[in-house]
N, C-alpha and C positions, 0 to 999 in steps of 0.2 A: 512327883506331883506336877500336874500340868498347871501353867499360869492361868489365872482367872481372866475372864473377858475384859475386866477393867484394867488388869495389868497389861494385857496385850494392847489395849487401846492406848494406855500411857506410853507403852513402848513405841507405838506408831507416832504418837505426838512428839516424843523425843527425837525419833528419826527425822520427822518432817522439819522440826525447828533446827536440827543439826545441819540439814541440807541447806536451809535458808541462811543459817548463820555463816556458812562458808563465804557468803557475799557481803557480810557485814564485818569489817575488819576489827572494829572496836568492841570490847565487852559491853560498854554502855549502850551501844547501838543494838546489840543483840538483846540486852535486857529490856530496852524500850520497845523494840519490835514485839517481844513476847507479851509485855504488858498491854500494848495497844491491841494486839491480835486477840488476846483473851478478853479484852474489853469489848471488842466487836462480836466475839462469839458468845459472850455472856448475856445476862439479863440487863434490862434497862431500856427506857423509852427513847433516850437520846444517846447516841454513840459517837460523840465528839470528844475532844481531848479533856475538857474540864470534868464532865460526869464520869468518864473512864478513870481519870486520876482519883476522883473522890471515892469511887467504888473500890479501887485497887488499894488505897492507903487506909481507909477506914477511920481516919481522924483528921481534923481540920489542918493542923500544922503540916502533917505529912502530905495532905492533898495538894497544898500549894507547891511544895517541892516537886511532887510527882507531876503536877500540871506543867511546871516550868520545864522539866526534863522531856515530857512528851512534845511540848511545843518546839523545843530545840530539835528533837529528833525529826519532827515533821518538816520544819521550816528551814533549819540551818545545817543540820548534820549532813556531811558529804557522803551520801551513799547513792548508788545508781539503781533505778527502777528496773531496767531491762534485764539484767542477769537474774534478779530475784523472780521476776515474772516468768522467765524461761524455766527456772528451777521448779517453780510451782507447777508449771504446765507439764513438765516431764514427769513429775511425781503423780499427778492425777491421770495423765494419759497412760502411764504404766499400770495404774490400778484399773482403769477402764478396759484396757486391752487384755486383761486376764479373762474377760467375759465376752467382749465384742470389739470389733475393729473400729477405730475412728475413721469415719467415711466422709464427713462433710465439714466445711467451714461456713460460718454464718456471719455476714456483715449486717449490722443494725445500729441504731442509736437510740438513746433515751434522754429524757429531759429531767432536770433537777430544779424544782421551783425555788426561787430565791427572792429575798427582799433587797431593796437598795440597788446600787450600781457598782459596788466595789469588788464583789467576788469575781475572780478572773473569768472572762468569757461571758459574763452575764449580760443580757439585753432582752428586750421584748422580741420573741421569735416563736415560730410555731414548734410545738412539741407534740408528737403522737401520744406521749404518756398522758398528757392532759386533754388531747384532742382539740387544742385551740392555741392561739397566740398568747403567750404568758411571759412574765419576767423569769428567765430561767437560764441555766447552763445546759449545754448539749454535750453528751459524751458519745463518741463513736467507738464501737467495740467489735472485736473479732472473737468468735466462739468456735470451739470444736465440738463435734457431736458424734455419738454412736447412735444406733437405732433406739436406745433407751434413755440416754443422758446427754446433756449439753452443758458446757462450762466455758465461760469467757476466759481467755488467756491474755488478752491485750486490750488496751483502752486508751483513747486520747481525748483531750478536751478541745472542743471546737472553739476557735477564737475568731469571732466575726471581724469584719473590716473596721467596725467602730472601735475595736481594740488594737488591731495591728497597725492602723493608720494613726494611732495616738501614742507616740513613744513615751510621753510622760505618764500616761495611764498604765502602760505596760511596765514601766520601771517601778511604779508604786506596788504593782502586783507581783514583782520579782519574775516577770516573764523575760527570758533571755534576750539580750540586745540583738537586734537584727532578725528577730522572728518575723517571718512574712506570712501573709494570708494564704491559707490552703482551704480548698473546698472540702466538704465532708468526703466526697469521692476520692480526692487526692489523698486524704488521710487513710481511707480504706485501702487504697492501692499500696501505700507505704506499709501498712500492717500485714497485708497479704504477702508482700515481698519479703518482709522480715521473717514471717512464719516459714516461708519457703526456704529462706537462707538458714534458718534454725532447724530445718529438716523435721518440722512438725508433720505428723502423718495426716493424710486426708486426700480425697480425690476430687471433690466437687465443691464449688463455692456457690452459696445461696445468698440472695439479697432481694430486698423489695425494690419497687420501681424507682425510688429515689437514687439508687445506685445502679440498678439493672439497665437504666436508660443510657448509661455511659458506655460508648464503644471503647473508650480508653481502658476502662476497668475490664470489660470482656476480653479485649485483646491482651491485656497483661496476664489475665488468668490463663489464657491459651498458650502464651509464650512461656509460661512457667510449667507447662505440661499438665495443667489441671483442666477440668471441665467446669462449666457454669450452668446454673439453672436459676434464672433471675426473672423477676416480674418486670413488666414494661407498661408504659402508659398506653391508653387506647389510641392516641394520635401518633404512635410510633409507626413509621412507614417501612414496608418490606416488599420484596419482589417474590411473588408466589411462583414456585416452580411447577411446570406441568409434567406430564409423564415422560417427556423427552428432556427434562431438566432445563427447559428454556424459561426465560423470564419475560414478563410483560411489563406493564406500567407499575410503578410503585404505588401501593395502596396503604391506607391507614388500617391497622389491625382491627380497630373498632368497627369501621365501615365493612371490612371483610367479614367479620363475625356476624353482623346483621344481615349480610347477603346470603349466609348459609342457611340450610334447612335443618329441621330437627333430625332427619335421617342421617345427616353428616356427623352427628355426635354419638358417642358410645358411652354408656354408663360404666363407671369404674368405681369400685369400692377400695379404698386404700388402707383403711384401718377400722378396727372395731372400737368404738368409744365406750364410755361407761354406761350409756343408756341405749345407744343404737349404733348401727354401722355408719361410718362416714363415707358418703357417696355423692357423686355429682356426675355431670355429663361433660365429656371432653372431645375435642377434635384436634387431630395432629395434622400439620401441613409442613412440607419442606419449603424453606424460604432462604433468601439471602437478604440481609438487613440493608436498608437504604440509608447508609450512614455517610457523613461528610468527612471521610478520612483520606481522600485523594486517590483511592484505589478504584479500579473498574469493578462493577458488580460481578462480572464473570469470574474475577479473581478471589472473591470473598468466600469464606467458608459457608457451606450449606449447613443450616441448623434447623431444629424443630421450632415451629411456632405452635404453642399449645393454647387453645382457646377453651375456657371453661364457661359452661352455662349452668349456673345453680338453678335448682328447681324453683326457687322463690323469685327469680328474675325473669323479665320479659324477653331478654336477649343476652347473648354472651357478654360478660362484663369483667372477666379476669383473663389476663394474657401473660404468657411466659415465653422466654426464649431459652433453649438449652442446646448445648453441644453434645449431650448424651444421645447416642444414636446406634451404636454398633452392638453392644453386648447386654442390653437391658430391654425388657419388655416395656410396653407402654404403662402397664400397671406399676412396675417398679420405678419408672421415671416419675410418675405422679406421687408415689410414696416419698421419693427424695425431695421433690418440690415442697411437699407439705411438712417437711421436717422443721420449717421455720416457726411453726405454731408455738413451740415451747419457749421461744426467746423472751416473750413478754413475761412468762412465768418466772424465768430466770431473773429478769430485772426486778420483779416483785420480791423474790426471795432475797436478792442482794440488798434491796432497800429496806424491806420490812424486817429482815432477820440480822443483817450485818451492817446496817447503817451506811450503805454505799453513798447515799445522798445527804449524810448528816454533817459533812465537813463544813465548819463555820468560819474558817480562816479566809484571809484575803491574799494568800500566797499561791502562786502557780506551782511552785515546788511542793508546797504542803499538800495541795490537792492531789498531785500525782503520787506522793508518798502514801497518802490516805488510801487512794484507790489501789495501790499496789498491795497494801496489807489486806484490804477487803478481798481482792482477787485471790490472794494466797489462802485466806480463810475459806472462801467458797470452794477452792480447789480441794482443800483438806476435807471439807464437809462432803463433797461429792465422792471423793475417794472412800470415805468411811461409809457413806450410804450404799455405794456399789458393793463394798465388802460385806455389809450386813444384809443387803437385799439384792443379791445378784439377779440379773434378768432371767426370766424363766426359759427363754429361748432366744437365739440370735436370728436376725434377719439376714439371709444371704443375699444382700442387695446387689452385690457385684459378682456376677457369675459369668464365666467365659462361655457357658453352654447356651445362653439365651441370645438369640439373634432378633433384633427388632424388625417388625414388618414395616414396609413403606406405607 
């Protein structure tokens, strides 16, 4: 007799938690991890320690004990986030690669609205999630993606200078002594470097202009042997190469875009949406970036500047730099750049379904442990979704046969 689908799923649940359990040395830690994970995966409007404990115990006296155990697990129990996140990443990547290769890494950030000033990292700051300045925490994430799926594998809490310059405030939030200020870009570079050291598969790093404007990030990506395809601001300056590969004066990409004519742009359709084809007009130009890194412009890598002119706009308004140039068509490059569109949906699923932003404690350690369990749960959900609904076809986005035209 063949096992039922429910039995096979429970077998996979057992395998997943057994792999995670290798990195939790104590039985109580493994039990609390499972309780908390099933709480995030289950029903309930709030997915913080207290309501999870109440739903898990079913009676008031047991709820208090369960709550105390979960709080200890999150805030005090000595377990490391890194090894567990790597294990979850390897699990979901193995499931994804049965159908499609992991091709891209995506750097992004999301805001978590908070009240008060005691949650670690909280202050009034801009968050794209709300589209405004709000009292919130900011989490920077690294996701991996195939042509059909995207899953975050690492995440760090941004600590503004209002926190790192206040040792007493950091001590109250259990932020490790000596923690110094890092920009979001520096955090992203650290996560990219860790993923590379962990041999996470992927070829191209994607990011919006908040990260793409950084020549340090772009240079790190290239030194690691990866390509980048990143958005940049309209005031980014570049040297436009002529047919003889000579450079003139550095110009802002926004100004250059307005100086072009409609005939310089080519319409490219990169994907079929649910209602219509996704299409826009693009212009490719070879450039060297005018960056203040001490090097001569002639020594810098030649990259593509990609200008996009949406039909609804009076002039080109979206700009990207990419080192992809040898083995991909322009249409395939646009497909890669547009892979970032799913990131916001991933954040919505993490928050709406798994309580990613529901942590209510004031502990930096607790926040990281909560996020680790949420990332593990999302990895398992994506692995199950891929198994149940495999992609109908794979996109051969990386082919040695395609040579890009100048």
